[in-house]
N, C-alpha and C positions, 0 to 999 in steps of 0.2 A: 780715420774713424768717422763713421756715419753719425752715431749717436753721441750726445754730450755725456761726458762721464759724470755720474752723480757726485755731488759734493759731500764730503764727509761731515756729518752733523753729530754732535755729541749725543750720548744716551738720553732718551726722554723718559721721564718718570710718570707712570700712570697710576693713579690711586683710585680705589673703589671704597666708598663709604657705605657700608651696609648696616642698616639699623637693625637692632636686635628686637625691636618692638614688633608685636604681631599686628598686622593690619586690622582696622576696625571691623571689617566684614568677618574676618576669621575669628577675631576676638569674641564677637557676639556668639558666633556659632560654637566656639570651643567652651564658652561659659555654659551654654545649654548642655553640652555633652558632659562637662565636669560634674554637673548636678546629678547626672545619672550614673556616676561612678566610672565613666569612660572618658578618655581624652583623645579625640580624633580631630586633627587640624584640617584635613582636606576633605572632610565629609560634607556633602550637601551644601557647599557654598554655591551650588548651581542655581538655587532659587533666587538668591540675591543677585547673582551675576546675570541671570536670565532677564532681569528687569532692565538691563542695559544692553547696548550693542544691537545686533540684528534680531535678537529674539529667535523663536523657533521657526524653522522653514518647513513648510508642508508642500508636497507635490501638487501641482496644479491639477484641477479636475480634468479628466480626459474628455476631449470633445466628442468622443464616441457615445458618451452618456446621453447626449442630446441627439437622438436620432430624428430623422425627418419624419414628422408624424403626418403632415399633410400628404395625402396619398399622392403623392407625387405622381405627376402624370406618368402612367405606365409608359414604357419605352415603345411608343407607337411610331412606325415609319411616317415620314412627313407626307407620304402620298395619301394618307387618311386624315380625317378631321381630328383635331386635338380636343381633349376634354374641355379646355377653356372655351373654345369656340362653340362646343355643344351647349355648355352652360349659358354662355352669353346670349345665344339665339333661341333659348328654350323658354317657353311660357312658364310663369309661376303658377302655383296651384290656384291662386285667386284669379289670375287671368284666364286659366282654363275654364273656370266656371262660367265665364261670359260667352263661351262658344257652345253652340248646340251640339256639335259633334262629340263633345266630352260629357254630355248629359248621360247619366246612368252608366258611366264608364266602368268597366270591369276588366282587369288584366287577363282573366281566364286561367285555365289550368296550365301550370308550368310544363313546357316541353322544349325541344331544341329548335322548333320553328316558330317564327313570329309573323304576325299579320299586320300590315301597315295600310291605313286608308287615309282619305282626305288629301291625296297627293295632287299637286298642281299638274295641269296638262303638259307642261314642258319638262317634267321630271323624266330622266332617263335612267337606265340601269347603272351607268357610271356614277350618277349622283348618289344612288343608294349604296353602291360599292364604296364610295368615298366616306360615307357615314358608318356603315355596318362592317366594313372591312377591318376596322380597328379592333374588332372582337375575334379576329381570326389570326392564327399563327400561320403565315404563308410559307414558312420554312418547313412546316409539317405537311407532307403530302396528303395525309389522312384528313387534316383540317381543311386543306385547300380544296379537296374533292367534295367535302361535305358542305362547303359554302355555296349556296345556290340562291339566285335572285330570279324571281318570276314576276315581272311587272306587267300588269294588265293594261292594255292601251285601247281596247275597243269594247263595245257593248256595255252591258250593265256593270261589269267588273272594272270599268275604266277608273283610273285613279286609285287602284288598290295593288298591293304587292304581297307576295309570300317570300320570306327569306329564311333559308335553312342555315343554321349555325352549328358549329362543331359539337356543342353540348348544351344542356339545360342551363348551366351556370352562365355561359356566354350569352344565351338568349335572355336570361333574367337581367343581366347587366345592361344589355342593349335596350331592353324595354324601359328600365329605370332611367337611363341616361338620355334616350332619344325621344321618349314620349313627350309631345308638346314642342318638339324642335320645329322652328319655322323655316320651311324650305320653299323658296319662290313665293314668299308672302302667305303661305298656307301652313298652319301647324299640323304636323303629322300625328295621327292617332296610332299608337303602337300597342298591340295586344299579343298574347300567345295565340298561335293558330290553333284552331280546333283539330283535335286528332281524328284520324279516319277510323279509329276504333269504335265499336258499337257503344251507344250511349247507355249509361246505367239508368236504372229506373228512377233513381232520385233526381237525376238531372234532366229527365225527359221533358218535364213541364217548364223548365227554366229558359231554355234557349229557343223560344218561338218568336219569330219576328214577322 
């Protein structure tokens, strides 16, 4: 035999003593109910019982309720400048006022081409692509073909550039974020390029330099 044989023990007597009295919590409740002509023992003892134990459990608020409000840097490829770097090296409005190039600054009429001036002599097309390429979706052939950089390196137009962007919205964003950005220790002045369309009478007297 592997296991020990259980020894015979005499019968054990188990007694339960159940009180016939109603618990205090139920008693109070039943008295309330008796006054109304009803007698319900298990009715709404929950209020008294809820005051003990774990209480009520509510679901935790979903983390999705708190969406990221900071416009999170749009998913721009690392080959282009980040918004953080743009902001870090951009002049504030107060600082711009100290530079004569920003005197009487006007953004111009919105369109999909921007005009950049006050560029340092060492600026190259790749530097402008690094900044303004973030506003172009290079996976789209249409946007890729519309992105155009013309940097003037000689003559009176030296230090200026025209940049074609996919649409007016991209150009407006580029103007807002890049105007005043310090490139090679010179702040860029970014405006909407003047369209080649004939000027309207109301604007004829405005743009004389």
